[in-house]
C-alpha positions, -999 to 999 in steps of 0.1 A, spaced: 58 -190 -557 77 -184 -591 98 -158 -593 96 -135 -623 117 -142 -660 140 -120 -664 165 -130 -685 201 -126 -671 224 -148 -662 221 -142 -623 185 -155 -621 181 -188 -593 160 -205 -617 187 -209 -639 220 -218 -613 198 -244 -590 195 -259 -627 232 -261 -629 235 -283 -606 218 -312 -615 236 -308 -647 267 -311 -635 270 -349 -627 311 -342 -611 328 -310 -607 365 -300 -612 367 -276 -577 341 -265 -552 344 -242 -531 322 -237 -497 326 -198 -485 311 -168 -503 329 -143 -482 369 -120 -501 388 -150 -500 363 -183 -515 351 -163 -540 385 -155 -553 392 -190 -555 360 -199 -575 368 -167 -598 407 -178 -602 390 -216 -610 364 -207 -631 384 -186 -654 412 -211 -657 382 -230 -673 378 -255 -638 336 -264 -640 332 -247 -604 308 -247 -577 311 -222 -548 277 -228 -527 274 -197 -495 252 -202 -461 242 -171 -458 255 -139 -485 281 -131 -502 298 -114 -476 276 -117 -450 308 -126 -421 339 -104 -421 344 -97 -452 311 -72 -450 329 -58 -423 367 -43 -430 378 -12 -424 375 -3 -461 407 -3 -471 428 -22 -500 459 -14 -483 506 -31 -481 496 -26 -437 514 -3 -427 518 -16 -393 529 -47 -410 555 -24 -424 565 -16 -388 561 -50 -378 594 -60 -403 568 -86 -422 581 -68 -460 572 -102 -480 537 -94 -470 534 -58 -472 553 -62 -511 525 -85 -516 502 -68 -503 510 -38 -524 516 -51 -560 479 -65 -550 462 -35 -545 472 -18 -579 458 -49 -596 425 -42 -579 425 -3 -586 430 -16 -620 408 -44 -625 380 -28 -601 382 11 -611 347 16 -597 349 6 -562 388 11 -554 400 47 -553 433 58 -549 425 80 -510 448 103 -498 456 97 -457 472 114 -430 491 115 -400 487 144 -376 520 143 -358 521 159 -327 561 151 -313 593 167 -326 602 132 -346 571 122 -355 577 141 -393 613 129 -400 603 90 -385 568 92 -407 579 103 -433 609 81 -438 590 49 -435 559 54 -462 589 64 -485 601 26 -480 560 24 -482 558 41 -522 593 18 -532 583 -18 -523 551 -3 -541 575 -1 -571 554 15 -602 521 1 -591 531 27 -559 491 53 -558 518 83 -555 551 95 -529 545 105 -492 552 141 -483 561 162 -450 530 189 -444 534 220 -428 509 224 -395 490 250 -414 483 228 -446 477 198 -421 444 220 -399 432 229 -437 433 192 -449 414 173 -416 393 202 -403 384 188 -368 420 175 -360 430 193 -329 459 217 -326 473 218 -292 507 204 -302 502 198 -340 535 198 -354 524 192 -386 518 156 -408 525 135 -433 502 122 -466 510 93 -482 486 73 -507 469 37 -499 433 19 -514 399 27 -505 365 2 -512 336 -8 -507 344 -45 -494 303 -66 -501 303 -46 -530 333 -60 -549 325 -93 -533 284 -92 -557 303 -79 -582 328 -116 -574 302 -129 -584 290 -120 -608 324 -120 -620 319 -160 -614 289 -168 -631 298 -146 -663 333 -168 -666 306 -197 -663 304 -205 -626 277 -219 -600 279 -201 -575 251 -201 -551 236 -189 -516 211 -190 -485 228 -227 -498 242 -249 -463 269 -273 -463 257 -302 -438 280 -327 -445 310 -344 -465 308 -372 -483 338 -394 -490 344 -421 -518 355 -457 -507 393 -452 -499 382 -417 -482 392 -391 -494 361 -367 -492 347 -366 -527 320 -344 -528 295 -318 -498 258 -321 -488 243 -293 -487 209 -277 -483 192 -251 -504 179 -233 -474 152 -218 -495 136 -248 -503 154 -274 -482 159 -296 -504 188 -318 -505 216 -321 -527 248 -348 -530 275 -330 -549 305 -346 -562 340 -329 -565 371 -340 -575 389 -310 -551 374 -291 -520 379 -261 -506 372 -247 -471 374 -213 -473 344 -207 -446 364 -181 -430 358 -181 -387 341 -214 -395 369 -228 -410 366 -254 -379 336 -260 -385 336 -280 -413 372 -297 -404 350 -311 -374 328 -327 -408 364 -342 -424 378 -355 -387 355 -353 -358 384 -339 -328 403 -322 -353 427 -297 -332 409 -261 -340 428 -239 -365 416 -206 -359 408 -182 -327 390 -150 -336 397 -114 -332 369 -86 -333 374 -60 -348 349 -30 -340 338 3 -366 315 36 -353 306 54 -382 298 86 -379 282 119 -402 312 131 -425 308 165 -403 338 150 -379 367 148 -411 344 172 -434 374 170 -461 385 142 -485 413 131 -467 412 99 -438 434 100 -409 459 77 -399 463 76 -355 493 61 -357 495 45 -323 468 35 -299 474 25 -260 469 -13 -272 501 -4 -299 474 -5 -329 463 20 -354 430 31 -355 416 51 -392 385 75 -395 382 73 -427 355 89 -453 331 65 -469 299 72 -495 296 105 -473 304 94 -441 332 87 -417 344 50 -407 367 52 -375 380 18 -364 392 -13 -355 399 -26 -324 417 -62 -318 402 -89 -291 408 -120 -288 375 -141 -286 370 -176 -280 330 -177 -293 318 -168 -328 288 -160 -341 275 -149 -372 266 -116 -366 289 -105 -336 286 -78 -315 302 -43 -303 321 -51 -261 316 -17 -247 351 -16 -239 358 -16 -282 335 13 -278 352 30 -251 384 26 -264 377 38 -308 355 66 -292 386 75 -261 411 71 -288 397 95 -317 387 127 -294 427 127 -284 430 137 -318 392 151 -334 389 192 -317 350 181 -317 349 144 -306 326 121 -314 301 105 -283 281 74 -279 251 96 -299 268 108 -329 273 66 -337 250 56 -372 262 29 -368 280 6 -356 298 -35 -367 317 -56 -358 335 -85 -375 356 -114 -367 391 -125 -383 398 -154 -384 431 -156 -374 461 -187 -363 452 -197 -335 480 -196 -311 498 -227 -302 514 -215 -270 491 -197 -247 498 -164 -264 470 -134 -264 487 -109 -283 466 -110 -316 481 -79 -330 515 -105 -335 498 -132 -350 509 -134 -385 478 -117 -410 494 -138 -436 476 -165 -457 479 -203 -450 470 -235 -477 465 -266 -456 454 -302 -468 437 -332 -446 444 -362 -445 412 -371 -468 427 -342 -492 401 -316 -477 419 -282 -487 412 -254 -458 427 -212 -467 436 -198 -436 442 -162 -430 450 -136 -452 430 -102 -459 411 -81 -489 437 -67 -499 448 -103 -513 418 -122 -515 430 -125 -556 464 -139 -546 451 -165 -519 429 -174 -549 454 -184 -568 474 -199 -543 445 -226 -535 440 -231 -567 479 -239 -572 480 -265 -541 446 -280 -557 470 -284 -593 501 -295 -568 481 -328 -550 467 -338 -586 429 -327 -585 432 -303 -606 444 -309 -648 475 -279 -653 465 -249 -663 477 -211 -658 457 -181 -634 441 -161 -652 427 -129 -628 454 -107 -625 446 -82 -651 409 -101 -654 385 -66 -653 355 -69 -625 322 -70 -629 313 -32 -633 351 -18 -639 349 12 -657 370 41 -638 347 70 -621 364 102 -607 335 114 -601 321 101 -573 292 123 -566 261 104 -575 259 71 -550 251 53 -582 288 55 -589 292 17 -571 274 8 -606 303 12 -626 287 1 -662 258 -10 -651 246 22 -643 235 30 -676 203 0 -672 196 10 -639 189 48 -652 164 25 -672 151 12 -655 137 40 -631 132 60 -670 107 24 -679 85 29 -642 99 60 -627 82 55 -594 113 30 -589 134 69 -592 116 69 -557 143 72 -523 137 45 -495 140 70 -470 137 110 -474 169 112 -457 195 89 -478 197 85 -511 191 55 -519 164 47 -544 136 15 -553 153 10 -583 185 -1 -562 164 -30 -547 152 -47 -580 182 -41 -594 198 -66 -563 171 -91 -567 175 -93 -607 213 -94 -614 228 -88 -576 217 -122 -560 203 -110 -539 171 -133 -515 163 -113 -481 162 -78 -467 191 -77 -455 212 -89 -481 197 -60 -502 205 -36 -471 237 -49 -459 255 -56 -485 237 -47 -520 229 -6 -509 252 -10 -479 221 10 -454 230 -11 -421 260 0 -426 255 31 -431 227 42 -405 215 15 -386 176 37 -380 175 43 -415 181 12 -424 154 -4 -404 130 22 -417 134 10 -447 128 -23 -443 93 -26 -453 95 -9 -483 122 -32 -492 104 -60 -491 74 -50 -501 96 -41 -538 115 -76 -532 85 -96 -526 69 -80 -555 106 -92 -582 105 -127 -560 72 -137 -566 66 -144 -525 34 -130 -499 22 -111 -469 37 -131 -449 68 -134 -460 72 -92 -460 66 -101 -424 90 -122 -414 124 -108 -440 114 -74 -418 109 -94 -387 139 -108 -393 156 -73 -406 151 -56 -378 163 -81 -354 197 -81 -372 200 -42 -368 187 -36 -335 233 -46 -331 245 -18 -353 220 1 -331 247 16 -305 226 22 -279 229 53 -248 241 39 -218 218 51 -200 187 37 -219 215 2 -215 210 7 -181 175 14 -177 166 -12 -200 192 -40 -176 172 -28 -146 
């Protein structure tokens, strides 16, 4: 069942070999989402021997389920959290420079239906621009009714007075996560997905000194020692904290955010729509993304959490109801190409408060008595700063020797300015020519995975050889984003993807079938079923 030799830096066999050749790591990171990847890249680029372990796949959890915005947070400004907004706007500017193939300057329009809306939002957004300083993406300005209608197309005209245009960042979250993992490996780090931490190891003094982890592909267990251990597992941080200190008080209370993906015709122009005030006091976005539109999000406190959270009926109704107030042709359930839910790891309220929108989104770093460093909170935009702060904390604790952070101006794998995004392969940035060479060498790889969508077979082979993909879900959810763009098409593609992966990774027909079955089971959560069908099924 061996893999074909590809000569790639990213071969799993080579990464596994590094596990046994390193007796003690400087930095061991648990969790391969935005935060964990930020910590690992910051650590390895400072020169520390760095290992990251992810139990499923990079950005499997919350980090692949965002609203696809790199932003300061307009609503945090309204809440008066100027420090958080300023930090996020600075990071937004760095990310646009360091990953220009995935992050772009996006125009947003707030439509105004009240007389005071134009001046109010123009003043607020001018402040937003000023906080960005020299990393501003452009000045906000007032739009006439005519220009607002021309740019937004499907917006309701009754009572419309005009709009306010502002700029923010827009990106592909899971693609960025994969590129961060590649960057960390190129810097000399060892990163492994499908590798689960089952327990913590402690020394005679009772300090955390390593982990016991299992390669889920082979079931082989590895004791791994390290000077500094970081728990960056998002909504799962409490699971790791329980290993350190059974009975420890919960740090995190998950809050669910749901998004519905629609056809481009619901927002035909290139501009995003920002609805500034919803029934629950949040904002709702409709954002162009990979030729579709992402509509969301919600903020629902939950007591339960899982790898595959599911949208609640009231969340679906809330998004569709709010969109219907602003869109001339409102979306229906049957228009949903995909629906996805993500869980934010918010700080657990210490009183009986249920208002998740008021819980601070800024990150927190905590150190247990046994020396386990846990980072929680934060958001994608500030992932780099979170990584820097966490490594700085390990240095302050005396776990690592002093070295300055290097990530502020470190280009991320694939970095290449890409103003032309008409070909969907632009997301590969500087890797795109090599991908085209793959097709030239084997023309069958230029064939589409499904006749109705743009994605091609070469992307699956590339994901296996160079992007650390191990399963059909790794490919269709987080390398080629079909599961998030069109869930039914992703289900149709699964057998083709499984066959290509099996050939690439040296698996048999039984593995292929298991992969298709496992993927289709997950993909069902992304299909928004018609209510009449749901009622029939329940009966």
